[in-house]
N, C-alpha and C positions, 0 to 999 in steps of 0.2 A: 738828617735823622739816621740814615743807614752808616754814615761815617762814624757816628756816635756808637752805634751798635758794633761796628767792626772794631773800634778802639776798646770797647768793653770785652768783646770776646778775646781781643789779643791780651788784655790785662788779665782775665780770667785764665787764660792758657798759661801765662807766666806764673801766676800765683799758684795754680794747681801743680805745676811742674816743680816749683820751689819746695812746696809741702811735701811731695812725694820723695824728692831727692833729699830733704832733710830727714824725714823718717827713715830713709834707707841708710843715710849716714850715721844716725843714732843707733840703728840696729847693727852696723858694722863696728862701731866703737864699743858697744856692749859686748858684742861677740868676741872680738879680739881682746878685750880686756879680761874676760872671764877665761878665755883660753890660755892667756898668759899666765894667770894665777894657777890653773890647773896644771899647766906644764911645770911651773916652779915647784908645786907640791910634788910632782911625779919625780922630778930630778932630785929634790931633796930627800926622797925616800919615804915621805909622809903619804898616807894614803889620801887621794883626792877626794874631797867631800862635795856633795851637792850643796851649792850655796842656796840659801832662801832668796827668792827674788827680792832685789832691792826695790825701794820705794822710788817711784818715778815723780818727777816734778811735775807741776801743773802744766807747764809749757810742753814738756815731753809727751804727757798723756794726751794733750789736745792735738799735738802734730800726729801723733799715732792713731787717735781716733779719727781725724780727718783723713789721713792716708788711707786708713782701712775703709772708710765709706767711698773714697774716690775709686779705689781699686777693687771693690767689691763685685762690680760687673764681670772682672776677670777671674774670680775666684773658681769658676767651673774649670777652667782650663788646668789650674795647679792643684784640684782637689784630692787627688790621689797621691801626691807627692809627699815625701817624708822629709826632704831636706828644706830647712827654713831658708838657707841661703839660695836654693833654686826658686823657692816660692816668692820670696822677697825681690829677687833679680828679675824674675818674669814679670811679676806686679809693676816693678819699676820701668822695665822696657815697654810693657804694653801701655802703661800710662803716658810714657814720654811720647810714644807714637800716636795714640788716640788723642789725649789732650793737647800734647805740644805740637805735633805736626798736623793733626786732623783740626783742631781748633784754630790754629795759626793760618792753615790753609783756607778754611772758611772765611776767617777774618779778612784775608788778602782778596778772596773772591767777592765778598761783599763790598769791600772798598773799590774795586775795580768796576762794579756795576755803578757806582755813584757817579 
């Protein structure tokens, strides 16, 4: 019974970490893509315009919503920050520590007791 619980905790840890990492990767791709377009407009002499937000795919929305729910306990730490990079990076780091290391450690501790 406890070994099944340990396996479930380990699986949950891996899935949560993958969701948070995927959300951060999507954020990075979106940010670098829009930065590249902005710089190209600046270099060519055109006035850089603020683009309307693009429509996200269903998978992208689902990953972002799940990641936001998983990192919501850490929102108080970065509540006064203005940089999206710092906020997302801190949330990623904290999620990996808490869910990756913490849940993984608990799963190993439960398995040892069996």
